C-alpha positions in Angstrom: 65.1 120.9 102.5 62.9 117.8 102.3 64.7 116.6 99.1 68.1 117.1 100.7 67.1 115.1 103.8 65.7 112.4 101.5 68.9 112.2 99.6 71.0 112.0 102.7 68.7 109.3 104.1 69.1 107.3 101.0 72.9 107.6 101.2 72.8 106.5 104.8 70.7 103.5 104.0 73.0 102.6 101.2 76.0 102.7 103.6 74.1 100.6 106.2 73.2 98.0 103.6 76.8 97.9 102.3 78.2 97.6 105.8 76.3 94.4 106.3 77.8 93.0 103.0 81.4 94.0 103.8 83.4 91.8 106.2 84.7 93.3 109.4 88.3 94.3 108.7 89.5 96.5 111.5 92.0 99.3 111.3 89.9 101.3 108.8 90.5 104.5 110.8 93.9 106.2 111.4 94.9 105.1 114.9 97.1 107.0 117.3 100.7 106.9 116.2 101.8 106.0 119.7 100.8 103.1 121.9 97.9 103.1 124.5 98.6 105.6 127.2 99.6 108.3 124.7 96.1 109.5 124.2 93.6 109.0 121.4 93.3 111.0 118.1 90.7 113.7 118.2 87.3 113.3 116.7 86.2 116.6 115.3 82.7 117.0 113.8 82.8 117.9 110.1 81.1 120.8 108.5 79.8 119.9 105.1 80.7 122.6 102.5 78.4 123.7 99.8 79.6 122.3 96.5 78.0 122.2 93.1 76.8 118.9 91.9 79.3 117.4 89.5 78.1 116.3 86.1 78.7 112.6 85.5 81.1 112.1 82.6 80.3 110.3 79.4 83.1 107.7 79.2 81.6 105.7 76.4 83.9 104.6 73.7 84.4 107.4 71.2 85.3 107.3 67.5 88.6 105.6 66.9 88.7 104.2 70.4 88.1 100.7 71.5 87.4 99.2 75.0 89.9 96.5 73.9 92.8 98.9 73.8 96.1 97.3 74.8 97.6 98.3 78.1 100.9 99.1 76.4 99.9 101.0 73.3 101.7 104.3 74.1 105.4 104.8 74.8 107.3 107.1 77.1 110.5 108.8 76.1 112.6 106.1 77.8 110.9 103.4 75.7 108.7 102.1 78.4 104.9 101.7 77.8 103.0 104.8 79.0 99.9 102.9 79.9 101.8 100.1 81.5 104.1 102.5 83.3 101.2 104.3 84.8 99.4 101.2 85.7 102.4 99.5 87.3 103.8 102.5 89.1 106.7 103.7 87.0 107.5 107.2 88.1 105.8 109.7 85.7 106.8 113.3 85.7 104.5 115.5 87.7 103.5 119.0 86.6 105.6 121.1 88.9 103.7 124.3 88.0 101.0 123.1 90.4 103.5 123.1 93.2 105.0 126.6 93.0 105.0 129.0 95.9 101.9 131.2 96.1 101.8 134.8 97.4 101.1 135.3 101.1 97.5 134.8 102.0 96.8 132.7 98.9 96.4 128.9 98.8 95.6 126.2 96.3 92.0 125.3 96.0 90.7 122.1 97.4 87.7 122.0 95.1 89.7 119.7 92.8 92.9 117.9 94.0 95.0 115.1 92.4 98.4 114.2 91.1 97.7 112.7 87.7 97.0 114.8 84.7 94.8 114.3 81.7 97.4 112.3 79.8 98.7 110.3 82.8 95.9 107.8 83.2 93.8 110.3 85.1 90.1 109.3 85.5 88.9 112.9 84.9 87.3 115.4 87.3 83.9 113.7 87.4 85.2 110.2 88.1 82.9 110.0 91.2 79.9 111.6 89.6 77.4 113.2 91.9 78.1 110.8 94.8 77.9 112.1 98.4 81.4 112.4 99.9 80.4 110.7 103.1 79.2 107.7 101.2 82.5 107.5 99.2 84.5 108.0 102.5 82.6 105.1 104.0 83.5 102.9 101.1 87.2 103.8 101.3 87.3 103.2 105.1 85.8 99.8 104.6 88.1 98.8 101.7 90.4 96.1 103.0 94.0 96.9 102.1 96.1 95.5 100.8 93.5 93.7 98.6 93.8 90.3 96.9 94.4 91.7 93.3 97.5 93.5 92.2 95.8 94.9 89.2 92.7 96.1 91.1 95.1 97.8 93.5 96.9 99.5 90.6 93.6 100.6 89.2 92.5 101.9 92.6 95.7 103.9 93.0 95.0 105.7 89.7 91.5 106.5 90.8 92.7 107.9 94.1 95.5 110.0 92.5 93.3 111.4 89.8 92.5 115.1 89.8 88.9 114.8 90.8 86.2 117.2 92.0 85.7 117.2 95.7 82.3 115.6 96.2 79.4 117.2 98.1 79.2 116.7 101.8 82.9 116.7 102.7 85.6 119.2 103.2 88.2 119.2 100.5 91.1 118.4 102.8 89.2 115.6 104.5 88.4 114.1 101.0 92.2 114.1 100.3 92.9 112.7 103.7 90.6 109.7 103.1 92.2 109.0 99.8 95.7 109.3 101.2 94.8 107.0 104.2 93.6 104.3 101.8 96.8 104.7 99.7 98.9 104.2 102.9 97.0 101.0 103.8 97.6 99.8 100.2 101.4 100.2 100.8 101.5 103.3 98.6 103.7 105.5 100.8 105.1 107.8 98.1 101.7 108.2 96.4 100.1 109.1 99.8 102.8 111.7 100.5 102.4 113.3 97.1 98.7 113.6 97.6 98.8 115.2 101.0 101.4 117.6 99.8 99.0 118.8 97.1 97.0 120.6 99.9 98.4 123.7 101.6 99.0 123.2 105.3 96.8 126.2 106.2 93.9 124.2 104.7 94.5 121.1 106.8 91.8 119.7 109.1 92.5 117.5 112.1 92.0 114.4 110.0 94.4 115.7 107.4 97.1 116.4 110.0 96.7 112.9 111.3 97.0 111.3 107.9 99.8 113.6 106.8 101.9 112.5 109.8 101.2 108.9 109.0 102.4 109.5 105.4 105.7 111.0 106.7 106.3 108.1 108.9 105.5 105.5 106.2 108.1 107.3 104.1 110.6 107.2 107.0 110.8 111.0 106.5 110.4 112.8 109.9 111.4 116.1 108.1 108.1 115.8 106.2 106.3 116.6 109.5 108.1 120.0 109.9 105.9 122.1 107.6 102.9 121.1 109.6 104.3 120.6 113.1 103.3 124.0 114.6 99.7 124.1 113.4 99.4 120.4 114.0 100.5 120.9 117.6 98.0 123.7 118.0 95.0 121.8 116.5 95.6 118.3 118.0 96.2 116.8 121.4 97.8 113.8 119.7 101.0 113.2 121.9 103.1 112.6 118.8 103.2 116.3 118.0 105.4 117.4 121.0 107.9 114.8 119.9 107.7 116.0 116.3 108.2 119.6 117.5 111.5 118.6 119.1 112.5 116.6 116.0 111.9 119.5 113.7 113.8 121.9 116.0 116.8 119.6 115.8 116.6 119.3 112.1 116.5 123.1 111.8 119.7 123.4 113.8 118.0 124.7 117.0 119.8 122.3 119.2 119.1 123.9 122.6 115.4 124.3 121.9 115.2 120.7 120.6 116.9 119.3 123.7 114.5 121.2 126.0 111.5 120.1 123.9 112.4 116.4 123.8 113.0 116.4 127.6 109.6 117.9 128.2 107.9 115.5 125.8 109.6 112.4 127.4 108.8 113.5 130.9 105.2 114.1 130.0 104.5 111.1 127.8 107.1 108.4 127.6 110.4 107.1 128.7 110.0 104.0 126.5 111.0 103.1 123.0 108.9 105.8 121.4 110.5 108.6 123.3 113.9 107.1 122.7 113.4 106.9 119.0 112.3 110.5 118.9 115.4 111.4 120.9 117.5 109.4 118.4 116.2 111.6 115.6 116.9 114.7 117.6 120.4 113.4 118.2 120.9 113.3 114.4 120.4 117.0 114.3 123.1 119.7 114.3 125.1 120.0 117.5 122.6 118.1 119.7 125.2 115.7 121.1 122.7 113.0 122.2 123.8 109.4 122.0 120.8 107.0 122.2 120.9 103.3 122.2 117.8 101.5 121.1 116.8 98.2 122.7 113.9 96.3 121.3 113.8 93.5 123.9 110.6 94.5 125.6 108.8 96.0 122.5 105.8 93.8 121.6 104.6 95.4 118.4 105.8 97.6 115.5 103.8 100.8 115.1 104.0 103.4 112.4 105.9 105.7 114.7 108.5 103.0 115.5 108.8 102.0 111.9 109.2 105.5 110.6 111.7 106.8 113.1 113.8 103.6 113.2 114.2 103.5 109.4 114.9 107.2 109.4 117.9 106.7 111.7 119.2 103.4 110.3 118.2 101.5 113.4 117.7 97.8 112.6 114.2 96.5 113.5 114.3 92.9 114.8 112.9 90.2 112.5 110.4 89.1 115.1 108.7 92.5 114.8 108.9 92.6 111.0 107.6 89.1 110.5 103.9 88.7 110.6 103.2 92.4 110.0 100.9 93.6 107.2 102.4 93.4 103.7 101.9 97.2 103.5 104.9 97.6 105.9 107.0 95.6 103.5 106.0 97.9 100.7 106.9 100.9 102.9 110.2 99.4 103.8 111.1 98.5 100.2 111.8 102.2 99.5 113.4 103.2 102.8 116.8 104.6 101.7 118.7 104.0 104.9 117.9 100.3 105.0 120.6 98.3 103.2 119.3 97.3 99.7 120.1 93.6 100.2 117.9 93.6 103.4 115.0 95.0 101.4 114.9 92.2 98.8 111.9 90.4 100.2 110.2 93.8 100.8 110.7 94.7 97.1 109.1 91.5 96.0 106.1 92.1 98.2 105.8 95.7 96.9 105.8 94.4 93.3 103.2 91.7 94.1 101.0 94.4 95.7 101.3 96.7 92.7 103.4 99.3 94.4 106.5 98.5 92.4 106.4 98.0 88.6 108.1 95.2 86.8 110.8 97.6 85.6 111.3 99.0 89.2 111.7 95.4 90.5 114.3 94.6 87.8 116.2 97.7 88.8 116.1 96.7 92.4 117.5 93.2 91.7 120.3 95.0 89.8 121.0 97.2 92.8 121.3 94.1 95.0 123.6 92.5 92.4 125.8 95.6 92.5 126.5 95.2 96.2 126.9 91.4 96.1 130.5 90.0 96.1 131.4 88.6 92.7 132.4 85.3 94.3 129.0 84.9 96.0 126.6 85.9 93.2 126.5 82.7 91.2 123.1 81.0 91.5 121.4 83.9 93.3 118.1 85.3 92.1 120.0 88.3 90.8 122.3 86.1 88.7 119.4 84.1 87.4 117.6 87.3 86.4 120.7 88.5 84.5 120.8 85.2 82.6 117.0 85.4 81.9 117.7 88.7 80.1 121.2 88.4 78.7 121.9 84.8 77.7 122.3 84.3 74.0 120.5 81.0 73.8 116.7 81.3 74.4 116.6 77.9 76.0 119.1 79.0 78.6 117.0 82.2 79.2 113.9 80.1 79.9 115.9 77.7 82.1 117.0 80.8 84.2 113.4 82.0 84.4 112.2 78.5 85.4 114.7 78.4 88.2 113.5 81.8 89.5 109.8 80.7 89.4 110.3 77.3 91.0 112.4 78.1 94.1 110.8 75.9 96.8 111.1 78.3 99.7 109.0 81.1 98.1 105.9 82.4 99.8 102.9 83.1 97.4 103.6 86.8 97.1 107.3 86.3 96.5 106.4 83.6 93.9 104.1 86.0 92.0 106.9 88.7 92.2 109.2 86.3 90.3 106.7 86.3 87.4 106.6 90.1 87.5 110.4 90.5 87.5 110.8 88.2 84.4 107.9 89.8 82.4 110.1 91.6 79.9 112.5 88.8 79.6 109.6 86.5 78.7 108.3 89.1 76.2 111.7 89.2 74.4 111.3 85.5 73.4 110.0 84.5 70.0 107.0 82.1 70.2 108.3 78.6 70.1 106.6 75.3 70.8 109.8 73.8 72.2 109.1 75.8 75.3 106.1 73.5 76.0 106.0 72.9 79.8 106.8 76.6 80.5 104.2 78.3 78.2 101.7 78.9 81.0 104.4 80.6 83.2 105.7 82.6 80.3 102.3 84.0 79.4 101.5 84.6 83.1 104.7 86.5 83.5 103.9 88.8 80.6 100.3 89.3 81.8 101.6 90.2 85.3 103.2 93.4 83.8 100.4 94.1 81.4 102.3 93.0 78.3 99.2 91.7 76.6 100.2 92.4 73.0 103.4 90.5 73.4 101.6 87.6 75.0 99.0 87.5 72.2 101.8 86.6 69.7 101.9 83.2 71.3 98.3 82.4 70.4 99.2 80.3 67.3 101.7 78.3 69.4 99.2 77.6 72.1 96.0 77.1 70.1 96.5 73.4 69.3 97.9 72.3 72.7 95.7 70.2 74.9 98.0 69.3 77.8 97.9 71.1 81.2 100.6 73.7 80.3 99.0 74.5 76.9 95.5 74.8 78.5 96.9 77.1 81.2 98.4 79.3 78.5 95.2 79.2 76.5 93.1 80.3 79.4 95.4 83.3 80.1 95.3 84.3 76.5 91.5 83.8 76.3 90.9 86.4 79.0 94.0 88.5 78.9 94.6 89.6 75.3 92.9 92.4 73.5 90.3 91.4 70.9 89.8 87.7 70.3 93.3 86.5 69.5 92.5 82.9 70.3 89.4 80.7 69.8 87.1 80.3 72.8 84.7 77.3 73.0 82.7 75.5 75.6 84.6 72.3 75.0 87.9 74.1 75.5 86.6 75.6 78.8 85.5 72.1 79.9 89.0 70.7 79.1 90.6 73.6 81.1 88.3 72.8 84.1 89.0 69.1 84.1 92.8 69.4 83.6 93.9 72.6 85.3 90.8 73.8 87.1 92.4 73.2 90.5 91.6 70.9 93.4 88.4 72.9 94.2 87.7 73.9 90.6 88.2 77.5 91.5 90.5 78.3 88.6 88.1 76.9 86.1 85.3 79.0 87.6 87.5 82.0 87.5 88.0 81.4 83.8 84.3 81.3 83.1 83.7 84.4 85.2 86.4 86.3 83.3 85.1 85.3 79.9 81.5 86.0 80.8 82.3 89.4 82.3 84.3 90.4 79.2 81.4 89.4 77.0 83.3 86.6 75.2 80.6 84.0 75.7 77.1 84.1 74.3 74.2 84.8 76.7 72.9 81.2 76.5 76.4 79.8 77.2 76.7 82.1 80.2 73.4 81.0 81.7 74.1 77.3 81.1 77.7 77.3 82.4 76.8 79.5 85.5 74.1 76.9 86.3 76.5 74.0 85.7 79.3 75.5 87.7 76.9 76.7 90.4 78.1 80.3 90.2 75.2 82.7 91.2 76.0 85.5 88.9 72.4 86.7 88.8 72.1 86.9 92.6 71.9 90.5 93.9 73.1 92.1 97.1 73.9 95.6 98.4 77.3 95.5 96.8 76.2 94.3 93.3 73.4 96.9 93.3 75.8 99.7 94.3 78.2 98.6 91.5 75.4 98.5 89.0 74.3 102.0 89.9 77.9 103.3 89.5 78.2 101.7 86.1 74.9 103.2 85.0 76.0 106.6 86.2 79.4 106.2 84.4 81.5 106.7 87.5 84.8 104.9 87.0 86.2 106.1 90.3 83.3 104.7 92.3 83.5 101.5 90.2 87.2 101.2 91.1 86.5 101.5 94.8 83.6 99.0 94.7 85.7 96.5 92.7 88.4 96.7 95.3 85.8 95.9 97.9 84.6 93.0 95.9 88.1 91.6 95.8 88.6 91.9 99.5 90.8 89.3 101.2 94.4 88.4 101.7 94.5 86.1 98.6 92.4 84.9 95.7 91.0 81.9 97.7 88.8 84.4 99.5 87.3 85.8 96.2 84.2 84.2 94.9 83.8 83.6 91.1 80.5 85.5 91.2 82.3 88.6 92.5 85.0 88.3 89.9 82.3 88.2 87.2 80.7 91.4 88.5 84.1 93.1 88.8 85.2 92.3 85.3 81.8 93.1 83.8 81.6 96.5 85.6 85.1 97.5 84.5 84.5 96.4 81.0 81.3 98.5 80.9 82.9 101.8 82.0 85.7 101.7 79.5 88.3 99.9 81.7 88.5 96.7 79.6 92.3 96.4 79.7 92.3 96.5 83.5 89.4 94.0 83.5 91.4 91.6 81.4 94.5 91.9 83.6 92.4 91.1 86.7 90.9 88.1 85.0 94.3 86.8 84.0 95.7 87.5 87.5 92.8 85.4 89.0 93.9 82.4 86.9 97.6 82.9 87.7 97.2 83.2 91.4 94.4 80.6 92.1 
């Protein structure tokens, strides 16, 4: 008993220390789906289950394996790269045998839950080692999302979707709920829904009911609430459940019961926009005969409830409510089927920049928009330029089209990065040519944004001798982004980079050093000297660096992924310190995630 108490005390102290090192972010708990006055979500004390300590895996590099493996070394049946597809979010077939109906009284175990399999980029069952579940839950709650790095978000998604052991100290359903809640905050609506659906409803806890409803709303799928609406209503006083009960009755064809239930819910809780939206969904049911007009004039804020039900019934949400919301809502809206595809163009760009959409998915989305655009109006549009970037016979004309996409003046930073993502495979189809000088940096950045590192490395010979700003930009990306050492790295070259393209504050040059040092591509003496010269305190320790070091030593890639996301907190790369980037890249490299480390380092240069 004493040893158990001591272990718990140490975990609590670690959480307290980390809390002081993590900026206040707000919204780290699932809030009530409805506005104030509708009640607060229940707080139920958790009973910690007894679980066996998980053995930490040995993820060291085995025979025939290299930590410098390319991100696109394996191919799927459709010709896309398997590693890249998984990393970027291309849909990968799920083993449906794990989703089959079970005999009455039986349920799937929550001792190990996840979506990915062993060959799908899964981190393995022991990805979180022997960590206490409450400590891991604390880290996930405090992870700001969306985070600054697309590639760190992609990596974190893989960790959260992996089929991992439930850690000690938490219920299995609550462990899944915490992972799904973080996925939702990252903009990963589909991933969150798949994860919550991997737990049987009779195993749901109050926390799981709450997050599962959030997942249904993020997917604009009120029908997704129906499997859990009766037990959810019984276990929770959250006022959304009576409305959900009426919605599900309507969707089941029970029109009379649905009408009575929605009237009771509105009389008890609301006559405002939230009740009207629920009534709108009820009216979409069979024989309900309810015509509801939605007016947004007096609505001050967009909630998950309003977002989900409006998009489920093709009700337009005013721009004033959509603008200024978190990018996660853009990612949710990007895949809302009842919103016209042309209205979701900006949302799709944001989803790609966050890592929710892959490069291939974004190309397909542009194609869908082109399909619904009148032929007389398509000339000069982004969709037309993208077609030229892929299909023009003259490589120079293809690069001209890409440049036009990248340089549009009205683009916000996330949209601008999305333009690099959508042209990635068009850039990769080009043969290396020095005549593209002036666009080399953007071409390499475009390839790196989608993990096409091998294709990018073919340009090393073209870039190596260039000493202008564009050539140095391309050199820096190749120096940190390619597998192996495809291009020479020297202190003088780093200094040239810093002086010519290091940025107004020198941040880009410092990121270059941090990436190279973290990847082990500089000698120890060079690291010490340059860190001192650039005033980057890479040797300075705090609670976060110590937690990261412990996770690396224990070979816990899942814990490392969460801590790296914490280290890259912020809305953009200007909020990331070079020292933190160094620790992130170094940690990922040390636990066998070198490809992801390289992409994060390249992304830092591209977006700073």
